[in-house]
C-alpha atoms as an extended CHARMM CRD file, in Angstrom:
* protein
*
       172  EXT
         1         1  MET       CA             33.5120000000       18.8290000000      -31.4790000000  PROA      1               0.0000000000
         2         2  ARG       CA             35.8320000000       16.1900000000      -30.2160000000  PROA      2               0.0000000000
         3         3  PRO       CA             35.4300000000       12.4390000000      -31.0370000000  PROA      3               0.0000000000
         4         4  GLU       CA             34.4260000000       11.4030000000      -27.2350000000  PROA      4               0.0000000000
         5         5  LYS       CA             31.8910000000       14.2100000000      -26.5500000000  PROA      5               0.0000000000
         6         6  LYS       CA             30.4400000000       13.0100000000      -30.2930000000  PROA      6               0.0000000000
         7         7  THR       CA             30.5040000000        9.3040000000      -28.8940000000  PROA      7               0.0000000000
         8         8  MET       CA             28.7670000000       10.8300000000      -25.6650000000  PROA      8               0.0000000000
         9         9  VAL       CA             26.0290000000       12.7260000000      -27.5280000000  PROA      9               0.0000000000
        10        10  GLU       CA             25.1830000000        9.7040000000      -29.6330000000  PROA      10              0.0000000000
        11        11  ALA       CA             24.9760000000        7.6990000000      -26.6490000000  PROA      11              0.0000000000
        12        12  VAL       CA             22.3140000000       10.4260000000      -25.2340000000  PROA      12              0.0000000000
        13        13  ARG       CA             20.6040000000       10.0650000000      -28.5870000000  PROA      13              0.0000000000
        14        14  SER       CA             20.1540000000        6.3930000000      -28.6570000000  PROA      14              0.0000000000
        15        15  LYS       CA             18.4390000000        6.6460000000      -25.1150000000  PROA      15              0.0000000000
        16        16  THR       CA             16.0320000000        9.5640000000      -26.2630000000  PROA      16              0.0000000000
        17        17  GLU       CA             15.5260000000        8.8610000000      -30.1990000000  PROA      17              0.0000000000
        18        18  GLY       CA             12.4590000000        7.2420000000      -31.1440000000  PROA      18              0.0000000000
        19        19  ARG       CA             11.3380000000        6.3950000000      -27.6480000000  PROA      19              0.0000000000
        20        20  GLY       CA              7.6740000000        6.9330000000      -26.5430000000  PROA      20              0.0000000000
        21        21  PHE       CA              8.2710000000        9.2130000000      -23.7970000000  PROA      21              0.0000000000
        22        22  VAL       CA             11.0170000000       11.2960000000      -22.1260000000  PROA      22              0.0000000000
        23        23  ILE       CA             10.7940000000       12.6560000000      -18.7220000000  PROA      23              0.0000000000
        24        24  LEU       CA             13.7210000000       14.8870000000      -17.1720000000  PROA      24              0.0000000000
        25        25  ALA       CA             14.0400000000       14.6400000000      -13.1850000000  PROA      25              0.0000000000
        26        26  ASP       CA             16.3440000000       16.4720000000      -10.2980000000  PROA      26              0.0000000000
        27        27  TYR       CA             17.9540000000       13.7020000000       -9.1400000000  PROA      27              0.0000000000
        28        28  SER       CA             20.1200000000       15.4280000000       -6.3850000000  PROA      28              0.0000000000
        29        29  GLY       CA             19.6570000000       13.9210000000       -2.7600000000  PROA      29              0.0000000000
        30        30  LEU       CA             19.2190000000       10.1000000000       -4.3600000000  PROA      30              0.0000000000
        31        31  ASP       CA             22.1510000000        8.1110000000       -2.6950000000  PROA      31              0.0000000000
        32        32  VAL       CA             23.2060000000        5.1490000000       -4.8920000000  PROA      32              0.0000000000
        33        33  ASP       CA             20.8080000000        2.4670000000       -3.5240000000  PROA      33              0.0000000000
        34        34  GLN       CA             17.7230000000        4.8990000000       -3.8560000000  PROA      34              0.0000000000
        35        35  THR       CA             19.0690000000        5.2650000000       -7.8010000000  PROA      35              0.0000000000
        36        36  THR       CA             19.4230000000        1.4450000000       -8.0750000000  PROA      36              0.0000000000
        37        37  ASN       CA             15.8100000000        0.7930000000       -6.3730000000  PROA      37              0.0000000000
        38        38  LEU       CA             14.4860000000        3.1560000000       -9.1680000000  PROA      38              0.0000000000
        39        39  ARG       CA             16.3300000000        2.1170000000      -11.9470000000  PROA      39              0.0000000000
        40        40  SER       CA             15.1640000000       -1.8400000000      -11.5580000000  PROA      40              0.0000000000
        41        41  ARG       CA             11.5620000000       -0.3960000000      -10.7990000000  PROA      41              0.0000000000
        42        42  LEU       CA             11.1980000000        1.4360000000      -14.0000000000  PROA      42              0.0000000000
        43        43  ARG       CA             13.1570000000       -1.6100000000      -15.8760000000  PROA      43              0.0000000000
        44        44  GLN       CA             10.0260000000       -3.3750000000      -15.0790000000  PROA      44              0.0000000000
        45        45  VAL       CA              7.9770000000       -1.0490000000      -17.4010000000  PROA      45              0.0000000000
        46        46  ASP       CA             10.3300000000       -0.6040000000      -19.8890000000  PROA      46              0.0000000000
        47        47  SER       CA             12.0840000000        2.4290000000      -19.0600000000  PROA      47              0.0000000000
        48        48  ASP       CA             15.7160000000        3.8090000000      -18.2570000000  PROA      48              0.0000000000
        49        49  TYR       CA             17.2430000000        5.8460000000      -15.9190000000  PROA      49              0.0000000000
        50        50  THR       CA             20.1090000000        7.5970000000      -16.8160000000  PROA      50              0.0000000000
        51        51  VAL       CA             21.9270000000       10.7410000000      -15.5530000000  PROA      51              0.0000000000
        52        52  VAL       CA             22.9660000000       12.7910000000      -18.5200000000  PROA      52              0.0000000000
        53        53  LYS       CA             24.9850000000       16.2570000000      -18.7380000000  PROA      53              0.0000000000
        54        54  ASN       CA             22.4820000000       19.1790000000      -19.7910000000  PROA      54              0.0000000000
        55        55  ARG       CA             24.9950000000       20.3170000000      -22.4070000000  PROA      55              0.0000000000
        56        56  LEU       CA             24.9790000000       17.0420000000      -24.1830000000  PROA      56              0.0000000000
        57        57  LEU       CA             21.1960000000       16.6390000000      -23.4230000000  PROA      57              0.0000000000
        58        58  ARG       CA             20.6640000000       20.3190000000      -24.9230000000  PROA      58              0.0000000000
        59        59  ARG       CA             22.1940000000       19.3920000000      -28.3410000000  PROA      59              0.0000000000
        60        60  VAL       CA             20.0510000000       16.1150000000      -28.7500000000  PROA      60              0.0000000000
        61        61  THR       CA             16.7090000000       18.1330000000      -27.9210000000  PROA      61              0.0000000000
        62        62  THR       CA             18.0000000000       20.4020000000      -30.6270000000  PROA      62              0.0000000000
        63        63  ASP       CA             18.5940000000       17.9070000000      -33.2220000000  PROA      63              0.0000000000
        64        64  LEU       CA             15.5060000000       15.9010000000      -32.4740000000  PROA      64              0.0000000000
        65        65  GLY       CA             13.3330000000       19.0910000000      -32.4120000000  PROA      65              0.0000000000
        66        66  LEU       CA             12.4370000000       18.7200000000      -28.6770000000  PROA      66              0.0000000000
        67        67  GLN       CA             13.3880000000       22.0610000000      -27.4490000000  PROA      67              0.0000000000
        68        68  ASP       CA             10.5480000000       22.6090000000      -25.1760000000  PROA      68              0.0000000000
        69        69  LEU       CA             12.6280000000       19.9980000000      -23.0020000000  PROA      69              0.0000000000
        70        70  ASP       CA             15.2790000000       22.6830000000      -22.7510000000  PROA      70              0.0000000000
        71        71  VAL       CA             13.2700000000       24.4010000000      -19.9890000000  PROA      71              0.0000000000
        72        72  GLY       CA             14.2540000000       21.8390000000      -17.4560000000  PROA      72              0.0000000000
        73        73  LEU       CA             18.0120000000       21.7480000000      -18.7590000000  PROA      73              0.0000000000
        74        74  LYS       CA             18.8830000000       23.2550000000      -15.5020000000  PROA      74              0.0000000000
        75        75  GLY       CA             20.6010000000       21.6590000000      -12.7120000000  PROA      75              0.0000000000
        76        76  PRO       CA             21.1480000000       17.9780000000      -12.1820000000  PROA      76              0.0000000000
        77        77  THR       CA             19.3070000000       16.0760000000      -14.4800000000  PROA      77              0.0000000000
        78        78  ALA       CA             18.3420000000       12.5110000000      -15.0100000000  PROA      78              0.0000000000
        79        79  LEU       CA             16.8160000000       11.2030000000      -18.2560000000  PROA      79              0.0000000000
        80        80  ILE       CA             13.7970000000        8.7920000000      -18.2110000000  PROA      80              0.0000000000
        81        81  ALA       CA             12.7350000000        7.5800000000      -21.1730000000  PROA      81              0.0000000000
        82        82  GLY       CA             10.8800000000        4.2860000000      -22.3600000000  PROA      82              0.0000000000
        83        83  ASP       CA              8.8210000000        2.7190000000      -24.8860000000  PROA      83              0.0000000000
        84        84  GLY       CA              6.5590000000        1.1980000000      -22.5190000000  PROA      84              0.0000000000
        85        85  ASP       CA              3.6350000000        2.4680000000      -20.8550000000  PROA      85              0.0000000000
        86        86  VAL       CA              3.9770000000        6.0430000000      -19.6400000000  PROA      86              0.0000000000
        87        87  VAL       CA              1.0200000000        6.0490000000      -17.4990000000  PROA      87              0.0000000000
        88        88  GLU       CA              3.0140000000        2.9810000000      -15.5490000000  PROA      88              0.0000000000
        89        89  THR       CA              6.0340000000        4.7230000000      -15.5000000000  PROA      89              0.0000000000
        90        90  ALA       CA              4.7040000000        7.9220000000      -14.0950000000  PROA      90              0.0000000000
        91        91  LYS       CA              2.8930000000        5.8280000000      -11.4650000000  PROA      91              0.0000000000
        92        92  ILE       CA              6.1320000000        4.2020000000      -10.1790000000  PROA      92              0.0000000000
        93        93  LEU       CA              7.8680000000        7.7400000000      -10.3810000000  PROA      93              0.0000000000
        94        94  LYS       CA              4.9020000000        9.3090000000       -8.0750000000  PROA      94              0.0000000000
        95        95  SER       CA              5.1060000000        5.9880000000       -5.6480000000  PROA      95              0.0000000000
        96        96  PHE       CA              8.9380000000        6.5280000000       -5.0820000000  PROA      96              0.0000000000
        97        97  ILE       CA              8.8040000000        9.9290000000       -5.0160000000  PROA      97              0.0000000000
        98        98  LYS       CA              6.1470000000        9.4160000000       -1.8090000000  PROA      98              0.0000000000
        99        99  GLU       CA              8.7770000000        7.1650000000       -0.4970000000  PROA      99              0.0000000000
       100       100  ASN       CA             11.9400000000        8.8050000000       -0.6540000000  PROA      100             0.0000000000
       101       101  LYS       CA             10.8730000000       12.6230000000       -1.5930000000  PROA      101             0.0000000000
       102       102  ARG       CA             13.0220000000       12.4210000000       -4.7430000000  PROA      102             0.0000000000
       103       103  PRO       CA             13.6100000000       12.8760000000       -7.8020000000  PROA      103             0.0000000000
       104       104  ILE       CA             12.0120000000       15.6560000000       -8.5480000000  PROA      104             0.0000000000
       105       105  ILE       CA             10.3770000000       16.1710000000      -11.9600000000  PROA      105             0.0000000000
       106       106  LYS       CA             11.1860000000       18.9220000000      -13.8840000000  PROA      106             0.0000000000
       107       107  ILE       CA              9.4400000000       18.2240000000      -17.4500000000  PROA      107             0.0000000000
       108       108  GLY       CA              8.2540000000       15.7160000000      -20.1560000000  PROA      108             0.0000000000
       109       109  ALA       CA              7.7100000000       14.9100000000      -23.0970000000  PROA      109             0.0000000000
       110       110  PHE       CA              5.1000000000       12.2320000000      -24.7660000000  PROA      110             0.0000000000
       111       111  GLY       CA              3.7980000000       11.9260000000      -28.1830000000  PROA      111             0.0000000000
       112       112  GLY       CA              5.3110000000       15.0400000000      -29.6050000000  PROA      112             0.0000000000
       113       113  ARG       CA              4.1510000000       17.1050000000      -27.0090000000  PROA      113             0.0000000000
       114       114  ALA       CA              5.8000000000       18.5240000000      -23.9920000000  PROA      114             0.0000000000
       115       115  LEU       CA              4.4150000000       17.6310000000      -20.4980000000  PROA      115             0.0000000000
       116       116  ALA       CA              4.8280000000       19.8440000000      -17.4870000000  PROA      116             0.0000000000
       117       117  ALA       CA              5.4870000000       18.2370000000      -13.9300000000  PROA      117             0.0000000000
       118       118  ALA       CA              1.9680000000       18.6200000000      -13.1940000000  PROA      118             0.0000000000
       119       119  ASP       CA              1.2160000000       16.5590000000      -16.2940000000  PROA      119             0.0000000000
       120       120  VAL       CA              3.2420000000       13.4870000000      -15.3420000000  PROA      120             0.0000000000
       121       121  GLU       CA              1.4790000000       13.3880000000      -11.9920000000  PROA      121             0.0000000000
       122       122  ALA       CA             -1.9620000000       13.7830000000      -13.8220000000  PROA      122             0.0000000000
       123       123  LEU       CA             -0.5770000000       10.5050000000      -15.7730000000  PROA      123             0.0000000000
       124       124  ALA       CA              0.1170000000        8.7850000000      -12.6910000000  PROA      124             0.0000000000
       125       125  ALA       CA             -3.3710000000        9.2130000000      -11.3840000000  PROA      125             0.0000000000
       126       126  MET       CA             -4.9570000000        7.5990000000      -14.8050000000  PROA      126             0.0000000000
       127       127  PRO       CA             -5.8270000000        4.4820000000      -14.9870000000  PROA      127             0.0000000000
       128       128  PRO       CA             -3.1390000000        1.7900000000      -16.7370000000  PROA      128             0.0000000000
       129       129  ARG       CA             -3.3340000000        1.0830000000      -20.5730000000  PROA      129             0.0000000000
       130       130  ILE       CA             -4.7630000000       -2.4650000000      -20.4290000000  PROA      130             0.0000000000
       131       131  GLU       CA             -7.5580000000       -0.9650000000      -18.0150000000  PROA      131             0.0000000000
       132       132  MET       CA             -8.8750000000        1.8060000000      -20.4480000000  PROA      132             0.0000000000
       133       133  LEU       CA             -8.2310000000       -0.8290000000      -23.5840000000  PROA      133             0.0000000000
       134       134  GLY       CA            -10.8250000000       -2.8190000000      -21.2300000000  PROA      134             0.0000000000
       135       135  LYS       CA            -13.3320000000       -0.1020000000      -20.5050000000  PROA      135             0.0000000000
       136       136  VAL       CA            -13.2190000000        0.7090000000      -24.4200000000  PROA      136             0.0000000000
       137       137  VAL       CA            -14.1810000000       -2.6620000000      -25.4520000000  PROA      137             0.0000000000
       138       138  GLY       CA            -16.8050000000       -3.1070000000      -22.6960000000  PROA      138             0.0000000000
       139       139  THR       CA            -18.6260000000        0.2330000000      -23.9340000000  PROA      139             0.0000000000
       140       140  ILE       CA            -18.3860000000       -1.0400000000      -27.5850000000  PROA      140             0.0000000000
       141       141  ALA       CA            -19.5270000000       -4.5440000000      -26.4620000000  PROA      141             0.0000000000
       142       142  ALA       CA            -22.4060000000       -3.3940000000      -24.2770000000  PROA      142             0.0000000000
       143       143  PRO       CA            -24.6460000000       -2.2610000000      -27.2180000000  PROA      143             0.0000000000
       144       144  LEU       CA            -23.8660000000       -5.4280000000      -29.0070000000  PROA      144             0.0000000000
       145       145  THR       CA            -24.8620000000       -7.4760000000      -26.2250000000  PROA      145             0.0000000000
       146       146  GLN       CA            -28.2960000000       -6.0150000000      -25.2840000000  PROA      146             0.0000000000
       147       147  LEU       CA            -28.9170000000       -6.3090000000      -29.1960000000  PROA      147             0.0000000000
       148       148  VAL       CA            -28.3810000000       -9.8650000000      -28.9220000000  PROA      148             0.0000000000
       149       149  GLY       CA            -30.8360000000      -10.2920000000      -25.8820000000  PROA      149             0.0000000000
       150       150  VAL       CA            -33.4900000000       -8.4180000000      -27.4100000000  PROA      150             0.0000000000
       151       151  LEU       CA            -32.9890000000      -10.7490000000      -30.8550000000  PROA      151             0.0000000000
       152       152  GLN       CA            -32.9040000000      -13.9430000000      -28.4310000000  PROA      152             0.0000000000
       153       153  GLN       CA            -36.5170000000      -12.6500000000      -26.9610000000  PROA      153             0.0000000000
       154       154  LYS       CA            -38.1010000000      -11.8810000000      -29.9370000000  PROA      154             0.0000000000
       155       155  VAL       CA            -37.0430000000      -15.5080000000      -31.3260000000  PROA      155             0.0000000000
       156       156  CYS       CA            -38.3200000000      -16.8040000000      -27.9370000000  PROA      156             0.0000000000
       157       157  SER       CA            -41.4880000000      -14.8490000000      -27.9900000000  PROA      157             0.0000000000
       158       158  LEU       CA            -42.0480000000      -16.7890000000      -31.7670000000  PROA      158             0.0000000000
       159       159  LEU       CA            -41.2440000000      -20.1160000000      -30.2970000000  PROA      159             0.0000000000
       160       160  TYR       CA            -44.0050000000      -19.5440000000      -27.5260000000  PROA      160             0.0000000000
       161       161  VAL       CA            -46.7760000000      -18.5070000000      -30.1540000000  PROA      161             0.0000000000
       162       162  LEU       CA            -45.9660000000      -21.5780000000      -31.8790000000  PROA      162             0.0000000000
       163       163  GLN       CA            -46.2370000000      -23.8920000000      -29.1270000000  PROA      163             0.0000000000
       164       164  ALA       CA            -49.2820000000      -22.0440000000      -28.0650000000  PROA      164             0.0000000000
       165       165  VAL       CA            -50.7170000000      -22.7970000000      -31.4250000000  PROA      165             0.0000000000
       166       166  LYS       CA            -49.5950000000      -26.1330000000      -31.5020000000  PROA      166             0.0000000000
       167       167  ASP       CA            -51.0950000000      -26.8980000000      -27.8170000000  PROA      167             0.0000000000
       168       168  LYS       CA            -54.2640000000      -25.2790000000      -29.1090000000  PROA      168             0.0000000000
       169       169  LYS       CA            -54.3980000000      -27.5250000000      -32.0870000000  PROA      169             0.0000000000
       170       170  ASP       CA            -53.6350000000      -30.4840000000      -30.1920000000  PROA      170             0.0000000000
       171       171  ASN       CA            -56.5080000000      -30.0050000000      -27.7450000000  PROA      171             0.0000000000
       172       172  ALA       CA            -59.2020000000      -29.5490000000      -30.2110000000  PROA      172             0.0000000000
């Protein structure tokens, strides 16, 4: 392999290796302004948008054990990869696609699993990570809150009984 090709493969590898998720999309039909807009939106959620050659990406996916992505390596391919919240990235992609009818999501990978285009759309329908964490904390905290309330009522009941005994002795 020629040195310049090795450099290009390494550049693609650096965009994908160790990233939390990867999404491949067909970018055909996007103009420069739309592409710039999409890149800036994705940067806000710690994601990158890069146009790549399928041959180079195929080498990288083979080396990294992501052969499931090879199905999406037909036609023009844009690589969306990031370490941020995959749900937020999917939401941005979905809203951008709704506005511009492009890009078309081909396939993705998250947590070592391949994702179909429908899976990426399903991720966009999920609540954000911070909201899901809040629900988990609320679910864990609810029984504890109820326990504290019950214990507090028992202490109050004991105080009422002691106050009644005191009042009875004072009256006698």
